PLY file of the C-alpha trace (Angstrom):
ply
format ascii 1.0
element vertex 399
property float x
property float y
property float z
element edge 398
property int vertex1
property int vertex2
end_header
0.00 0.00 0.00
2.82 2.40 0.82
4.21 1.92 -2.67
0.91 2.76 -4.33
0.44 5.86 -2.15
3.92 7.00 -3.19
3.10 6.32 -6.84
-0.12 8.35 -6.64
1.65 11.31 -5.01
4.47 11.26 -7.58
2.08 10.94 -10.53
0.18 13.99 -9.31
3.46 15.91 -9.36
4.00 14.99 -13.01
6.42 12.07 -12.67
6.21 8.96 -14.82
5.81 6.03 -12.41
6.30 2.30 -12.97
5.40 -0.20 -10.24
7.10 -3.61 -10.38
5.03 -6.20 -8.51
6.14 -9.76 -7.82
2.51 -10.88 -7.69
0.27 -11.68 -10.64
-2.28 -9.10 -9.52
-2.80 -6.37 -6.97
-3.62 -7.22 -3.37
-0.55 -8.18 -1.36
0.90 -11.61 -0.61
-1.09 -14.30 -2.43
-2.72 -16.77 -0.08
-3.01 -14.38 2.88
-5.74 -12.21 1.40
-8.56 -11.30 1.41
-8.14 -10.33 5.04
-9.85 -7.91 7.40
-7.87 -5.60 9.68
-8.82 -3.41 12.62
-6.81 -0.20 12.73
-6.83 3.19 14.42
-6.83 5.94 11.81
-7.57 9.64 11.62
-9.32 9.85 8.24
-9.31 13.65 8.10
-5.59 13.81 8.82
-4.90 11.11 6.21
-6.91 12.99 3.59
-5.15 16.30 4.24
-1.65 14.80 4.42
-1.68 12.14 1.70
-4.41 13.75 -0.40
-6.24 10.45 -0.96
-9.84 9.91 0.14
-9.86 6.43 1.68
-13.28 6.75 3.30
-15.18 4.60 0.75
-13.18 1.54 1.86
-13.04 2.24 5.60
-15.76 1.14 8.00
-16.17 2.83 11.38
-16.41 0.35 14.25
-18.96 1.89 16.58
-18.69 -0.76 19.27
-15.54 -1.57 21.15
-14.19 -5.12 21.18
-15.68 -7.90 23.20
-12.68 -9.14 25.12
-11.67 -12.57 26.34
-8.67 -12.83 28.66
-7.52 -15.93 30.52
-11.00 -17.42 30.63
-12.85 -14.21 31.54
-15.39 -12.78 29.09
-16.58 -9.19 29.05
-17.46 -6.25 26.85
-15.33 -3.19 27.41
-18.09 -0.70 26.75
-21.33 -2.07 28.05
-20.00 -3.39 31.37
-17.47 -0.72 32.30
-19.27 2.33 30.97
-16.10 3.53 29.25
-16.32 5.96 26.37
-13.23 6.20 24.22
-12.27 8.27 21.20
-11.77 5.07 19.29
-11.49 6.12 15.66
-11.15 2.37 15.11
-11.83 1.30 11.56
-12.29 -1.95 9.72
-10.44 -2.28 6.42
-10.17 -5.08 3.87
-6.88 -6.01 2.20
-6.61 -8.05 -0.97
-7.76 -8.14 -4.61
-11.53 -7.77 -4.16
-13.41 -4.62 -5.17
-14.19 -3.91 -1.53
-10.50 -3.72 -0.54
-8.31 -0.70 0.15
-5.73 -2.09 -2.29
-8.23 -1.88 -5.15
-9.10 1.73 -4.30
-5.43 2.73 -4.45
-4.86 0.70 -7.62
-7.78 2.34 -9.42
-6.61 5.82 -8.36
-3.07 5.09 -9.54
-4.29 3.84 -12.92
-6.38 6.98 -13.42
-3.22 9.06 -12.94
-1.28 7.07 -15.53
0.81 4.89 -13.19
2.00 1.77 -15.02
2.04 -1.67 -13.39
4.28 -4.58 -14.34
3.17 -7.76 -12.58
5.01 -11.07 -12.06
8.30 -9.20 -11.84
10.57 -10.31 -9.01
13.68 -8.26 -8.21
16.23 -10.41 -6.36
18.71 -7.62 -5.74
17.18 -4.15 -5.19
20.64 -2.64 -5.75
20.01 -3.19 -9.45
17.23 -0.57 -9.35
17.97 3.06 -10.30
18.92 5.43 -7.45
15.97 6.83 -5.46
13.73 3.96 -6.48
11.14 3.21 -3.80
11.14 -0.27 -2.23
7.82 -1.27 -0.66
7.59 -5.04 -0.26
5.47 -5.09 2.89
5.89 -8.11 5.15
7.62 -10.23 2.47
10.21 -12.25 4.45
13.06 -12.35 1.91
13.55 -8.59 1.60
14.51 -8.12 5.24
17.60 -10.28 4.82
18.40 -8.84 1.40
18.38 -5.28 2.77
19.92 -6.28 6.11
16.95 -4.96 8.10
16.68 -6.42 11.65
13.36 -8.21 12.12
11.14 -10.24 14.40
9.47 -13.26 12.88
5.71 -13.46 13.33
4.06 -16.88 13.23
0.44 -17.81 13.59
-2.73 -19.17 12.01
-5.71 -17.55 10.35
-9.08 -18.42 8.87
-11.19 -16.65 6.29
-14.78 -17.70 5.67
-17.25 -16.19 3.24
-20.29 -16.70 5.35
-22.13 -14.64 7.93
-21.21 -16.11 11.28
-21.45 -12.81 13.15
-23.05 -9.43 12.58
-21.07 -6.97 10.49
-18.51 -4.93 12.46
-18.61 -7.35 15.40
-15.03 -7.57 16.72
-13.70 -10.07 19.27
-10.29 -9.99 20.92
-8.64 -12.75 22.98
-5.55 -12.78 25.19
-4.25 -15.88 26.94
-1.55 -18.50 27.41
-1.96 -19.64 23.80
-0.10 -16.56 22.48
2.31 -13.90 23.70
0.43 -11.49 21.41
-3.30 -12.01 20.76
-6.17 -13.22 18.59
-8.81 -11.12 16.89
-11.69 -11.82 14.55
-14.06 -9.55 12.67
-16.93 -9.88 10.20
-16.90 -7.30 7.39
-17.81 -7.09 3.69
-19.29 -10.60 3.80
-16.06 -12.11 5.17
-15.46 -13.61 8.60
-11.75 -13.38 9.36
-9.71 -14.46 12.37
-6.00 -14.34 13.14
-3.96 -15.64 16.09
-0.24 -14.86 16.15
2.85 -14.10 18.20
6.37 -12.77 17.66
8.05 -16.12 18.26
7.57 -19.68 16.98
4.00 -20.89 17.45
3.42 -24.64 17.44
0.23 -26.38 16.42
-0.40 -27.48 19.99
-1.03 -23.88 21.04
-3.52 -23.51 18.20
-5.42 -26.61 19.38
-5.41 -25.19 22.90
-6.91 -21.94 21.65
-9.43 -23.67 19.37
-10.85 -25.56 22.36
-11.20 -22.22 24.16
-12.91 -20.66 21.14
-15.37 -23.54 20.86
-16.17 -23.34 24.57
-16.93 -19.61 24.56
-18.01 -18.90 20.97
-19.28 -22.29 19.77
-17.03 -22.15 16.70
-14.41 -24.31 15.01
-12.56 -23.24 11.88
-10.22 -24.42 9.14
-6.91 -22.78 10.05
-4.10 -21.92 7.67
-0.48 -21.22 8.71
0.96 -17.72 8.52
4.52 -16.39 8.69
5.94 -12.94 8.08
8.62 -10.59 9.37
8.23 -7.20 10.99
10.96 -4.56 11.52
10.51 -4.25 15.28
13.67 -5.96 16.49
15.67 -3.00 17.77
15.31 0.16 19.79
16.57 2.36 16.92
14.81 0.50 14.11
13.05 3.05 11.90
14.72 4.05 8.64
13.67 5.84 5.45
16.69 5.15 3.26
18.81 2.12 2.44
21.82 3.15 0.44
20.66 5.09 -2.62
17.11 3.76 -2.36
14.00 4.84 -0.46
11.91 2.59 1.76
8.13 2.66 2.13
5.51 0.68 4.00
6.42 -1.87 6.66
10.12 -1.86 5.76
10.46 1.62 7.28
9.42 0.40 10.73
6.40 2.74 10.74
4.37 0.33 12.87
3.04 0.30 16.40
5.48 -1.91 18.37
2.88 -2.75 21.05
-0.08 -4.15 19.08
1.50 -4.04 15.60
-1.02 -1.69 14.01
0.54 -0.99 10.62
-2.08 0.31 8.18
-1.82 4.01 9.08
1.99 3.95 9.14
2.19 2.22 5.76
-0.07 4.80 4.12
1.77 7.77 5.62
5.14 6.31 4.67
4.08 6.40 1.02
3.63 10.16 1.16
7.02 10.60 2.86
8.72 8.31 0.32
7.30 10.34 -2.56
8.72 13.51 -1.04
12.11 11.82 -0.57
12.43 11.42 -4.34
12.72 15.18 -4.86
13.62 16.52 -1.41
15.34 13.92 0.81
16.12 16.33 3.65
12.53 17.56 3.99
11.27 13.99 3.79
13.66 12.90 6.53
12.46 15.73 8.76
8.84 14.60 8.29
9.82 10.99 8.89
11.42 11.87 12.23
8.25 13.67 13.33
6.00 10.75 12.37
8.20 8.16 14.12
9.18 10.28 17.11
7.52 8.01 19.67
8.62 4.67 18.21
11.24 4.14 20.94
8.77 4.93 23.73
6.34 2.30 22.43
9.12 -0.20 21.81
10.17 0.05 25.46
6.52 -0.28 26.53
6.28 -3.52 24.58
9.44 -4.91 26.17
8.14 -4.05 29.63
4.91 -5.94 28.88
6.91 -8.95 27.68
8.87 -8.92 30.93
5.68 -9.39 32.99
5.10 -13.12 33.63
1.96 -14.45 31.97
0.59 -15.60 35.32
0.33 -11.96 36.44
-1.18 -10.57 33.24
-4.54 -12.21 33.87
-4.91 -10.29 37.13
-4.40 -7.06 35.23
-7.27 -7.95 32.89
-9.49 -8.87 35.81
-8.82 -5.45 37.25
-9.79 -3.92 33.90
-13.00 -5.91 33.89
-14.36 -4.52 37.12
-12.66 -1.23 37.88
-11.05 0.34 34.82
-14.03 2.42 33.75
-14.49 4.04 37.15
-10.72 4.36 37.62
-10.29 6.28 34.35
-13.20 8.57 35.11
-11.86 9.38 38.57
-8.12 9.47 37.82
-8.03 10.31 34.11
-5.54 13.12 34.68
-2.96 10.54 35.78
-3.67 7.74 33.32
-4.07 10.01 30.30
-0.31 10.67 29.79
0.60 6.96 29.70
-2.27 6.07 27.38
-1.49 8.95 25.08
2.13 7.84 24.76
0.92 4.39 23.71
-1.35 6.02 21.12
1.56 7.96 19.70
3.40 4.73 18.96
1.15 4.59 15.89
2.95 6.85 13.37
1.08 10.09 12.83
-1.77 9.15 15.16
-2.46 11.95 17.59
-5.18 11.45 20.23
-6.52 8.05 19.89
-7.80 4.63 20.56
-6.68 4.28 24.18
-6.81 7.81 25.62
-10.06 8.22 27.60
-12.47 10.84 26.33
-12.67 12.67 29.64
-13.00 16.47 29.62
-9.53 17.81 30.41
-8.85 21.07 32.21
-5.93 23.27 31.23
-4.08 21.97 34.28
-4.57 18.38 33.14
-3.42 19.20 29.62
-0.30 20.80 31.05
0.36 17.66 33.11
0.10 15.54 29.96
2.58 17.76 28.12
5.06 17.72 31.01
4.81 13.93 31.34
5.53 13.52 27.62
8.56 15.80 27.83
10.00 13.86 30.76
9.61 10.49 29.01
11.01 11.89 25.75
14.05 13.26 27.58
14.61 9.96 29.37
14.40 7.94 26.14
16.76 10.29 24.33
19.40 9.69 27.00
19.25 5.89 26.94
22.24 4.53 25.00
20.92 2.08 22.42
23.77 -0.33 23.20
22.47 -0.76 26.78
18.88 -1.60 25.83
19.36 -5.38 25.23
20.99 -5.83 28.64
18.22 -3.85 30.33
15.57 -6.02 28.68
17.35 -9.22 29.72
17.46 -7.92 33.29
13.71 -7.20 33.25
12.93 -10.67 31.94
15.12 -12.26 34.61
13.30 -10.24 37.29
9.97 -11.41 35.84
11.00 -15.07 36.01
12.20 -14.71 39.59
8.89 -13.09 40.54
0 1
1 2
2 3
3 4
4 5
5 6
6 7
7 8
8 9
9 10
10 11
11 12
12 13
13 14
14 15
15 16
16 17
17 18
18 19
19 20
20 21
21 22
22 23
23 24
24 25
25 26
26 27
27 28
28 29
29 30
30 31
31 32
32 33
33 34
34 35
35 36
36 37
37 38
38 39
39 40
40 41
41 42
42 43
43 44
44 45
45 46
46 47
47 48
48 49
49 50
50 51
51 52
52 53
53 54
54 55
55 56
56 57
57 58
58 59
59 60
60 61
61 62
62 63
63 64
64 65
65 66
66 67
67 68
68 69
69 70
70 71
71 72
72 73
73 74
74 75
75 76
76 77
77 78
78 79
79 80
80 81
81 82
82 83
83 84
84 85
85 86
86 87
87 88
88 89
89 90
90 91
91 92
92 93
93 94
94 95
95 96
96 97
97 98
98 99
99 100
100 101
101 102
102 103
103 104
104 105
105 106
106 107
107 108
108 109
109 110
110 111
111 112
112 113
113 114
114 115
115 116
116 117
117 118
118 119
119 120
120 121
121 122
122 123
123 124
124 125
125 126
126 127
127 128
128 129
129 130
130 131
131 132
132 133
133 134
134 135
135 136
136 137
137 138
138 139
139 140
140 141
141 142
142 143
143 144
144 145
145 146
146 147
147 148
148 149
149 150
150 151
151 152
152 153
153 154
154 155
155 156
156 157
157 158
158 159
159 160
160 161
161 162
162 163
163 164
164 165
165 166
166 167
167 168
168 169
169 170
170 171
171 172
172 173
173 174
174 175
175 176
176 177
177 178
178 179
179 180
180 181
181 182
182 183
183 184
184 185
185 186
186 187
187 188
188 189
189 190
190 191
191 192
192 193
193 194
194 195
195 196
196 197
197 198
198 199
199 200
200 201
201 202
202 203
203 204
204 205
205 206
206 207
207 208
208 209
209 210
210 211
211 212
212 213
213 214
214 215
215 216
216 217
217 218
218 219
219 220
220 221
221 222
222 223
223 224
224 225
225 226
226 227
227 228
228 229
229 230
230 231
231 232
232 233
233 234
234 235
235 236
236 237
237 238
238 239
239 240
240 241
241 242
242 243
243 244
244 245
245 246
246 247
247 248
248 249
249 250
250 251
251 252
252 253
253 254
254 255
255 256
256 257
257 258
258 259
259 260
260 261
261 262
262 263
263 264
264 265
265 266
266 267
267 268
268 269
269 270
270 271
271 272
272 273
273 274
274 275
275 276
276 277
277 278
278 279
279 280
280 281
281 282
282 283
283 284
284 285
285 286
286 287
287 288
288 289
289 290
290 291
291 292
292 293
293 294
294 295
295 296
296 297
297 298
298 299
299 300
300 301
301 302
302 303
303 304
304 305
305 306
306 307
307 308
308 309
309 310
310 311
311 312
312 313
313 314
314 315
315 316
316 317
317 318
318 319
319 320
320 321
321 322
322 323
323 324
324 325
325 326
326 327
327 328
328 329
329 330
330 331
331 332
332 333
333 334
334 335
335 336
336 337
337 338
338 339
339 340
340 341
341 342
342 343
343 344
344 345
345 346
346 347
347 348
348 349
349 350
350 351
351 352
352 353
353 354
354 355
355 356
356 357
357 358
358 359
359 360
360 361
361 362
362 363
363 364
364 365
365 366
366 367
367 368
368 369
369 370
370 371
371 372
372 373
373 374
374 375
375 376
376 377
377 378
378 379
379 380
380 381
381 382
382 383
383 384
384 385
385 386
386 387
387 388
388 389
389 390
390 391
391 392
392 393
393 394
394 395
395 396
396 397
397 398
């Protein structure tokens, strides 16, 4: 997607653009799509920045997720009374007419962008200088470009039948995965995905499937999934590789905590297009959009250091008390939640921050908290991060 956004922006500026695609048609990695994704996104900001109206292919999710965590079942909204500025959207990826890929493809074709399918480039160094490389989650390119990565493994299902109402989203956390499972019904597709950033054996899938049948009354035909994400290191984000420009997932413009990547991929296309003619200005924009990557990366590592046995107690606290806690102490929780939101590139006030009226004093407290954390992160030597994480994990095991 980032590549097509870049192509659209460049074509509007009068450039002749050729897209080389390893696939036989538009729509991402064959076999993994169609798929449905849940993503935070500010549509107005995206329209003003990238200049592309994505609204026809985005579906607002009015209800928050129904959540399952370590055997407990509850709905975040109806039982806690929370009201969040979600801006959560459902979006389809793949070759179908209802997908975001098709919208971008049609817009690019209207502007004269040429596509050359079934063209695989083994060595990107053969491409002309300032060519844009946007291969998404394709595993091979990370090694070819020497980009540090984490390998994501999991299983997914896609069924073209109405099992649940449209826009009904379910999220599960548990011992079966160090990340999570989600499923959503949209555009006539019921899609589910369970994954983690480490090897995932079939036994864990069977464990989760029993849980899903117990609580949802469903069993599915699962297919294996594997990809790579550029979230390995503290200083991971990059816009350039040698004489070439990166776009999409390769840049590291993803949320390190929950791996939301749609917004970052789209914004990276606009930055990549600018890098063709003005690399310095593009780099300045890129730094702004990825400013909070390191904060979110550290947040993720802290979560990983917490033993699984303790995480379930956190969710039980959320079940009963989080709504009232946020209403009463929003001034203190708001800074932490806002920092997590900002881990999504370009996303300002978002899917976690509680929609509680804030006084000027509270807003000032948020700003001061952000400055303190930013200053602390800027002073942490990157070389010391791995040792710090190992220490946290050791402490977690001892606990």
